[in-house]
N, CA, C and O of each residue as an XYZ file, in Angstrom:
584
protein
N      27.076    -36.153     15.878
C      27.020    -34.720     16.111
C      27.074    -33.949     14.796
O      26.360    -32.964     14.610
N      27.947    -34.420     13.873
C      28.065    -33.745     12.584
C      26.749    -33.819     11.805
O      26.379    -32.873     11.110
N      26.049    -34.947     11.926
C      24.781    -35.115     11.215
C      23.737    -34.108     11.712
O      22.983    -33.557     10.910
N      23.689    -33.872     12.994
C      22.727    -32.926     13.561
C      23.022    -31.512     13.079
O      22.102    -30.772     12.731
N      24.275    -31.139     13.055
C      24.670    -29.803     12.589
C      24.324    -29.640     11.111
O      23.821    -28.592     10.705
N      24.586    -30.657     10.313
C      24.277    -30.588      8.882
C      22.777    -30.445      8.653
O      22.359    -29.683      7.780
N      21.969    -31.155      9.409
C      20.510    -31.061      9.270
C      20.035    -29.661      9.634
O      19.189    -29.095      8.942
N      20.566    -29.105     10.702
C      20.187    -27.753     11.110
C      20.570    -26.719     10.059
O      19.803    -25.794      9.792
N      21.729    -26.866      9.471
C      22.171    -25.927      8.428
C      21.257    -26.021      7.211
O      20.859    -24.999      6.651
N      20.928    -27.232      6.804
C      20.048    -27.418      5.650
C      18.675    -26.806      5.918
O      18.125    -26.124      5.054
N      18.122    -27.040      7.096
C      16.807    -26.473      7.439
C      16.847    -24.953      7.479
O      15.913    -24.292      7.024
N      17.913    -24.402      8.014
C      18.039    -22.953      8.102
C      18.033    -22.306      6.727
O      17.315    -21.332      6.505
N      18.821    -22.832      5.805
C      18.899    -22.245      4.469
C      17.659    -22.527      3.638
O      17.274    -21.692      2.819
N      17.027    -23.667      3.822
C      15.844    -23.980      3.021
C      14.672    -23.075      3.395
O      13.898    -22.701      2.514
N      14.517    -22.718      4.643
C      13.426    -21.832      5.063
C      13.628    -20.423      4.516
O      12.671    -19.809      4.045
N      14.826    -19.907      4.566
C      15.103    -18.553      4.080
C      14.831    -18.427      2.590
O      14.231    -17.446      2.150
N      15.257    -19.392      1.825
C      15.111    -19.306      0.376
C      13.646    -19.239     -0.018
O      13.285    -18.432     -0.875
N      12.803    -20.048      0.567
C      11.381    -20.038      0.240
C      10.719    -18.728      0.601
O       9.876    -18.230     -0.145
N      11.086    -18.168      1.725
C      10.483    -16.911      2.165
C      10.817    -15.776      1.199
O       9.933    -15.006      0.822
N      12.074    -15.665      0.798
C      12.473    -14.591     -0.105
C      11.824    -14.746     -1.476
O      11.447    -13.756     -2.103
N      11.694    -15.966     -1.934
C      11.099    -16.187     -3.251
C       9.644    -15.731     -3.254
O       9.196    -15.119     -4.223
N       8.891    -16.020     -2.180
C       7.488    -15.621     -2.118
C       7.329    -14.118     -2.066
O       6.485    -13.579     -2.782
N       8.102    -13.415     -1.250
C       7.944    -11.971     -1.145
C       8.361    -11.275     -2.426
O       7.768    -10.259     -2.788
N       9.367    -11.793     -3.127
C       9.765    -11.189     -4.396
C       8.645    -11.289     -5.419
O       8.401    -10.335     -6.159
N       7.955    -12.431     -5.474
C       6.860    -12.586     -6.423
C       5.708    -11.647     -6.103
O       5.105    -11.089     -7.019
N       5.391    -11.459     -4.839
C       4.306    -10.571     -4.447
C       4.661     -9.132     -4.802
O       3.816     -8.402     -5.320
N       5.891     -8.713     -4.534
C       6.294     -7.341     -4.814
C       6.237     -7.040     -6.302
O       5.956     -5.901     -6.676
N       6.490     -8.005     -7.157
C       6.471     -7.780     -8.601
C       5.052     -7.560     -9.103
O       4.860     -6.871    -10.106
N       4.064     -8.118     -8.442
C       2.686     -8.012     -8.873
C       2.040     -6.702     -8.429
O       1.047     -6.287     -9.027
N       2.562     -6.044     -7.412
C       1.937     -4.846     -6.855
C       2.235     -3.645     -7.745
O       3.390     -3.350     -8.052
N       1.180     -2.964     -8.151
C       1.327     -1.745     -8.931
C       1.434     -0.538     -7.998
O       2.259      0.352     -8.206
N       0.587     -0.525     -6.967
C       0.514      0.607     -6.048
C       0.305      0.111     -4.633
O      -0.517     -0.774     -4.396
N       1.041      0.675     -3.695
C       0.819      0.443     -2.269
C       0.593      1.804     -1.637
O       1.370      2.734     -1.855
N      -0.477      1.922     -0.851
C      -0.848      3.182     -0.217
C      -1.202      2.887      1.230
O      -2.004      1.993      1.499
N      -0.617      3.624      2.164
C      -0.827      3.369      3.579
C      -1.062      4.670      4.325
O      -0.287      5.617      4.191
N      -2.132      4.718      5.112
C      -2.423      5.866      5.971
C      -2.081      5.466      7.397
O      -2.580      4.458      7.899
N      -1.240      6.245      8.046
C      -0.792      5.937      9.396
C      -1.671      6.568     10.467
O      -2.553      7.369     10.157
N      -1.434      6.212     11.719
C      -2.256      6.708     12.834
C      -1.880      8.128     13.250
O      -0.779      8.608     12.981
N      -2.817      8.771     13.904
C      -2.569     10.077     14.514
C      -3.025      9.985     15.968
O      -3.387      8.904     16.433
N      -3.013     11.081     16.675
C      -3.404     11.060     18.086
C      -4.930     11.109     18.246
O      -5.438     10.950     19.356
N      -5.648     11.324     17.170
C      -7.113     11.393     17.215
C      -7.746     10.140     16.644
O      -7.300      9.023     16.906
N      -8.795     10.345     15.858
C      -9.529      9.223     15.273
C      -9.329      9.169     13.759
O     -10.294      9.211     12.996
N      -8.114      9.079     13.348
C      -7.797      9.010     11.924
C      -8.001      7.584     11.421
O      -7.710      6.629     12.142
N      -8.495      7.428     10.201
C      -8.566      6.074      9.648
C      -7.163      5.567      9.334
O      -6.336      6.298      8.789
N      -6.909      4.336      9.676
C      -5.600      3.723      9.436
C      -5.835      2.489      8.581
O      -6.528      1.557      8.989
N      -5.248      2.496      7.389
C      -5.482      1.395      6.464
C      -4.336      1.245      5.479
O      -3.481      2.120      5.337
N      -4.350      0.108      4.808
C      -3.413     -0.184      3.725
C      -4.227     -0.507      2.484
O      -5.292     -1.120      2.567
N      -3.718     -0.090      1.336
C      -4.379     -0.354      0.068
C      -3.339     -0.874     -0.910
O      -2.273     -0.282     -1.074
N      -3.657     -1.976     -1.552
C      -2.803     -2.528     -2.594
C      -3.604     -2.573     -3.885
O      -4.755     -3.011     -3.894
N      -3.000     -2.124     -4.966
C      -3.570     -2.281     -6.299
C      -2.576     -3.129     -7.079
O      -1.412     -2.757     -7.231
N      -3.041     -4.267     -7.570
C      -2.177     -5.193     -8.278
C      -2.253     -4.953     -9.785
O      -3.192     -4.327    -10.276
N      -1.277     -5.446    -10.495
C      -1.157     -5.222    -11.933
C      -2.382     -5.729    -12.697
O      -2.752     -5.156    -13.721
N      -3.006     -6.790    -12.210
C      -4.170     -7.346    -12.901
C      -5.471     -6.596    -12.597
O      -6.532     -6.983    -13.086
N      -5.400     -5.522    -11.790
C      -6.587     -4.725    -11.470
C      -7.241     -5.084    -10.155
O      -8.202     -4.430     -9.751
N      -6.753     -6.094     -9.484
C      -7.290     -6.475     -8.190
C      -6.907     -5.427     -7.159
O      -5.780     -4.933     -7.149
N      -7.860     -5.090     -6.288
C      -7.641     -4.090     -5.248
C      -7.913     -4.749     -3.905
O      -8.899     -5.469     -3.749
N      -7.034     -4.502     -2.932
C      -7.208     -5.030     -1.582
C      -7.066     -3.885     -0.594
O      -6.041     -3.204     -0.556
N      -8.106     -3.680      0.206
C      -8.139     -2.634      1.226
C      -8.238     -3.325      2.577
O      -9.080     -4.203      2.766
N      -7.380     -2.935      3.518
C      -7.397     -3.557      4.838
C      -7.255     -2.496      5.914
O      -6.261     -1.771      5.959
N      -8.274     -2.410      6.795
C      -8.183     -1.513      7.943
C      -7.220     -2.131      8.938
O      -7.215     -3.343      9.152
N      -6.398     -1.269      9.546
C      -5.308     -1.794     10.359
C      -5.501     -1.535     11.841
O      -5.287     -2.429     12.661
N      -5.901     -0.329     12.192
C      -5.819      0.089     13.584
C      -6.961      1.043     13.886
O      -7.414      1.768     13.001
N      -7.429      1.049     15.122
C      -8.457      1.956     15.611
C      -9.770      1.825     14.834
O     -10.493      2.805     14.657
N     -10.064      0.631     14.382
C     -11.330      0.377     13.722
C     -12.131     -0.590     14.580
O     -11.579     -1.535     15.143
N     -13.424     -0.352     14.675
C     -14.263     -1.252     15.475
C     -14.197     -2.664     14.908
O     -13.962     -3.631     15.632
N     -14.405     -2.761     13.617
C     -14.276     -4.041     12.928
C     -13.208     -3.881     11.859
O     -13.360     -3.076     10.941
N     -12.164     -4.620     11.971
C     -11.088     -4.520     10.978
C     -11.566     -5.176      9.690
O     -11.631     -6.401      9.583
N     -11.897     -4.339      8.721
C     -12.455     -4.825      7.467
C     -11.357     -5.112      6.458
O     -10.300     -4.482      6.452
N     -11.641     -6.071      5.619
C     -10.832     -6.327      4.443
C     -11.790     -6.318      3.267
O     -12.742     -7.098      3.226
N     -11.540     -5.443      2.321
C     -12.395     -5.316      1.141
C     -11.540     -5.587     -0.085
O     -10.434     -5.063     -0.219
N     -12.062     -6.399     -0.963
C     -11.349     -6.629     -2.211
C     -12.279     -6.308     -3.366
O     -13.502     -6.375     -3.240
N     -11.683     -5.960     -4.483
C     -12.454     -5.622     -5.660
C     -11.596     -5.739     -6.896
O     -10.446     -6.175     -6.838
N     -12.163     -5.349     -8.000
C     -11.449     -5.419     -9.274
C     -11.738     -4.140    -10.043
O     -12.893     -3.752    -10.219
N     -10.676     -3.491    -10.496
C     -10.817     -2.284    -11.304
C     -10.982     -2.667    -12.768
O     -10.407     -3.645    -13.245
N     -11.777     -1.876    -13.462
C     -11.932     -2.100    -14.897
C     -10.663     -1.655    -15.611
O      -9.797     -1.012    -15.019
N     -10.564     -1.999    -16.868
C      -9.401     -1.602    -17.663
C      -9.292     -0.085    -17.728
O      -8.199      0.474    -17.640
N     -10.434      0.575    -17.883
C     -10.437      2.043    -17.941
C      -9.999      2.655    -16.609
O      -9.230      3.615    -16.592
N     -10.485      2.103    -15.494
C     -10.087      2.603    -14.174
C      -8.594      2.397    -13.934
O      -7.928      3.266    -13.370
N      -8.067      1.246    -14.363
C      -6.632      0.990    -14.217
C      -5.823      1.984    -15.040
O      -4.808      2.505    -14.578
N      -6.281      2.242    -16.269
C      -5.583      3.189    -17.137
C      -5.605      4.587    -16.519
O      -4.582      5.271    -16.495
N      -6.776      5.014    -16.016
C      -6.891      6.342    -15.388
C      -5.984      6.461    -14.167
O      -5.310      7.477    -13.993
N      -5.961      5.429    -13.318
C      -5.128      5.460    -12.114
C      -3.649      5.495    -12.483
O      -2.894      6.300    -11.937
N      -3.238      4.653    -13.382
C      -1.831      4.618    -13.795
C      -1.420      5.932    -14.440
O      -0.336      6.449    -14.171
N      -2.281      6.468    -15.286
C      -1.997      7.741    -15.952
C      -1.895      8.880    -14.930
O      -0.999      9.719    -15.016
N      -2.818      8.902    -13.966
C      -2.792      9.920    -12.914
C      -1.488      9.865    -12.128
O      -0.856     10.893    -11.886
N      -1.092      8.661    -11.731
C       0.124      8.520    -10.932
C       1.383      8.849    -11.725
O       2.296      9.488    -11.202
N       1.439      8.422    -12.970
C       2.625      8.717    -13.774
C       2.766     10.212    -14.038
O       3.883     10.727    -14.095
N       1.643     10.913    -14.199
C       1.688     12.344    -14.502
C       1.752     13.229    -13.262
O       2.211     14.368    -13.343
N       1.297     12.721    -12.111
C       1.230     13.558    -10.907
C       2.429     13.419     -9.986
O       2.752     14.342     -9.238
N       3.081     12.284    -10.037
C       4.189     12.056     -9.111
C       5.501     12.452     -9.756
O       5.797     12.052    -10.882
N       6.264     13.216     -9.057
C       7.604     13.545     -9.520
C       8.584     12.613     -8.848
O       8.532     11.394     -9.012
N       9.479     13.214     -8.088
C      10.447     12.443     -7.328
C      10.211     12.688     -5.847
O       9.795     13.779     -5.458
N      10.474     11.680     -5.015
C      10.300     11.870     -3.571
C      11.167     13.016     -3.051
O      12.308     13.194     -3.479
N      10.610     13.777     -2.134
C      11.333     14.890     -1.515
C      11.645     14.540     -0.070
O      11.019     13.639      0.488
N      12.596     15.228      0.551
C      12.886     14.965      1.966
C      11.625     15.159      2.807
O      10.803     16.031      2.528
N      11.493     14.343      3.822
C      10.284     14.324      4.642
C      10.646     14.493      6.103
O      11.561     13.842      6.607
N       9.920     15.373      6.781
C      10.099     15.572      8.220
C       8.759     15.326      8.905
O       7.761     15.974      8.591
N       8.750     14.394      9.832
C       7.514     14.057     10.544
C       7.106     15.181     11.485
O       7.940     15.843     12.102
N       5.792     15.373     11.574
C       5.208     16.340     12.501
C       4.314     15.550     13.440
O       3.518     14.721     12.999
N       4.445     15.803     14.715
C       3.680     15.074     15.709
C       2.179     15.284     15.498
O       1.743     16.371     15.120
N       1.410     14.250     15.741
C      -0.043     14.228     15.645
C      -0.547     14.445     14.216
O      -1.684     14.875     14.024
N       0.253     14.164     13.251
C      -0.185     14.207     11.848
C       0.015     12.816     11.268
O       1.105     12.254     11.372
N      -1.018     12.257     10.662
C      -0.849     10.925     10.085
C       0.123     10.945      8.914
O       0.115     11.865      8.095
N       0.939      9.938      8.852
C       1.917      9.809      7.778
C       1.325      8.906      6.694
O       0.798      7.831      6.980
N       1.423      9.358      5.471
C       0.958      8.585      4.331
C       2.173      8.075      3.580
O       3.139      8.807      3.362
N       2.113      6.816      3.187
C       3.179      6.215      2.387
C       2.565      5.784      1.072
O       1.535      5.110      1.050
N       3.189      6.167     -0.009
C       2.736      5.812     -1.349
C       3.918      5.221     -2.096
O       4.957      5.868     -2.229
N       3.767      4.002     -2.580
C       4.821      3.353     -3.362
C       4.278      3.067     -4.750
O       3.253      2.404     -4.911
N       4.986      3.580     -5.752
C       4.573      3.378     -7.138
C       5.795      3.496     -8.034
O       6.621      4.390     -7.853
N       5.903      2.615     -8.977
C       6.951      2.662     -9.999
C       8.362      2.720     -9.391
O       9.226      3.445     -9.884
N       8.579      1.960     -8.330
C       9.895      1.897     -7.701
C      10.234      3.095     -6.824
O      11.352      3.188     -6.318
N       9.295      4.009     -6.635
C       9.527      5.185     -5.796
C       8.654      5.099     -4.556
O       7.548      4.559     -4.596
N       9.163      5.639     -3.450
C       8.385      5.683     -2.213
C       8.281      7.120     -1.739
O       9.284      7.815     -1.582
N       7.049      7.552     -1.516
C       6.762      8.898     -1.036
C       6.209      8.793      0.373
O       5.296      8.008      0.633
N       6.764      9.587      1.282
C       6.229      9.711      2.638
C       5.848     11.166      2.810
O       6.627     12.062      2.486
N       4.634     11.404      3.329
C       4.179     12.777      3.467
C       2.997     12.865      4.422
O       2.387     11.855      4.775
N       2.689     14.078      4.828
C       1.478     14.382      5.586
C       0.466     14.883      4.561
O       0.707     15.895      3.903
N      -0.658     14.194      4.419
C      -1.630     14.526      3.373
C      -2.163     15.945      3.512
O      -2.549     16.555      2.515
N      -2.193     16.479      4.723
C      -2.722     17.837      4.916
C      -1.703     18.909      4.536
O      -2.057     20.085      4.450
N      -0.456     18.529      4.308
C       0.597     19.503      4.024
C       1.102     19.473      2.581
O       2.011     20.229      2.238
N       0.541     18.627      1.743
C       1.071     18.507      0.386
C       0.374     19.470     -0.569
O      -0.729     19.951     -0.308
N       1.047     19.734     -1.672
C       0.509     20.607     -2.715
C       0.516     19.848     -4.029
O       1.041     18.738     -4.124
N      -0.083     20.474     -5.049
C      -0.078     19.859     -6.376
C       1.351     19.601     -6.800
O       2.234     20.370     -6.421
N       1.615     18.595     -7.539
C       0.776     17.581     -8.150
C       0.561     16.342     -7.274
O      -0.312     15.530     -7.581
N       1.336     16.174     -6.187
C       1.176     15.018     -5.303
C      -0.213     14.992     -4.686
O      -0.775     13.918     -4.470
N      -0.770     16.157     -4.404
C      -2.118     16.238     -3.823
C      -3.150     15.648     -4.766
O      -4.091     14.992     -4.322
N      -2.987     15.872     -6.045
C      -3.906     15.334     -7.045
C      -3.887     13.805     -7.026
O      -4.938     13.167     -7.082
N      -2.710     13.229     -6.948
C      -2.581     11.770     -6.889
C      -3.175     11.235     -5.592
O      -3.875     10.222     -5.604
N      -2.906     11.901     -4.478
C      -3.428     11.482     -3.184
C      -4.955     11.530     -3.180
O      -5.603     10.604     -2.691
N      -5.527     12.594     -3.716
C      -6.990     12.718     -3.772
C      -7.601     11.626     -4.644
O      -8.663     11.098     -4.316
N      -6.949     11.285     -5.739
C      -7.437     10.217     -6.603
C      -7.443      8.868     -5.899
O      -8.380      8.086     -6.064
N      -6.420      8.593     -5.126
C      -6.343      7.321     -4.401
C      -7.387      7.283     -3.291
O      -8.023      6.252     -3.070
N      -7.568      8.405     -2.588
C      -8.588      8.441     -1.536
C      -9.994      8.312     -2.118
O     -10.875      7.742     -1.474
N     -10.218      8.831     -3.321
C     -11.510      8.644     -3.992
C     -11.728      7.164     -4.314
O     -12.847      6.662     -4.210
N     -10.669      6.476     -4.701
C     -10.752      5.039     -4.956
C     -11.139      4.290     -3.682
O     -11.963      3.377     -3.726
N     -10.549      4.671     -2.547
C     -10.874      4.038     -1.262
C     -12.343      4.274     -0.914
O     -13.033      3.352     -0.481
N     -12.821      5.494     -1.101
C     -14.232      5.804     -0.810
C     -15.169      4.982     -1.685
O     -16.194      4.496     -1.209
N     -14.826      4.824     -2.956
C     -15.693      4.038     -3.841
C     -15.682      2.560     -3.454
O     -16.708      1.889     -3.568
N     -14.544      2.044     -2.999
C     -14.492      0.659     -2.513
C     -15.395      0.472     -1.303
O     -16.128     -0.513     -1.214
N     -15.341      1.420     -0.371
C     -16.186      1.336      0.822
C     -17.659      1.441      0.455
O     -18.491      0.729      1.017
N     -17.988      2.325     -0.486
C     -19.378      2.491     -0.913
C     -19.881      1.215     -1.593
O     -21.013      0.796     -1.349
N     -19.066      0.599     -2.431
C     -19.452     -0.652     -3.088
C     -19.668     -1.744     -2.058
O     -20.570     -2.567     -2.212
N     -18.861     -1.765     -1.018
C     -18.991     -2.776      0.035
C     -20.304     -2.597      0.793
O     -20.958     -3.580      1.140
N     -20.694     -1.342      1.052
C     -21.954     -1.076      1.777
C     -23.162     -1.498      0.953
O     -24.170     -1.927      1.513
N     -23.075     -1.382     -0.369
C     -24.181     -1.738     -1.237
C     -24.420     -3.234     -1.301
O     -25.529     -3.666     -1.615
N     -23.414     -4.025     -1.013
C     -23.548     -5.491     -1.090
C     -24.393     -6.030     -0.007
O     -24.603     -7.241      0.068
């Protein structure tokens, strides 16, 4: 009986350790995470990751006919422009109150998390949001050209 309990304990702890190690490594590589949430209408719902090496991953999540996953690579200049835009446009997160039927946007950058309604924000956060949405549009356009 003691042997069975010891095996179960070892298996329990070994699974947890591996899982945490993998997620920590992934989080360290992510430069930017951007997520558009659902609304009561036909809002696009997607997640966007920009990694430190310039790799970009776009994934449609919900209410899409075909859930697309698009990946790409930003040039050094594009990475510099994006990083510079975010560092200069983002201040500190402010208190957030959800409004019904408005999609919630989540932006994580430089250890900060911003939650907001894109239609209700003002400069300078709006400038950063518009830059990220322009990046999403260019990814979709590049995908259509292929």
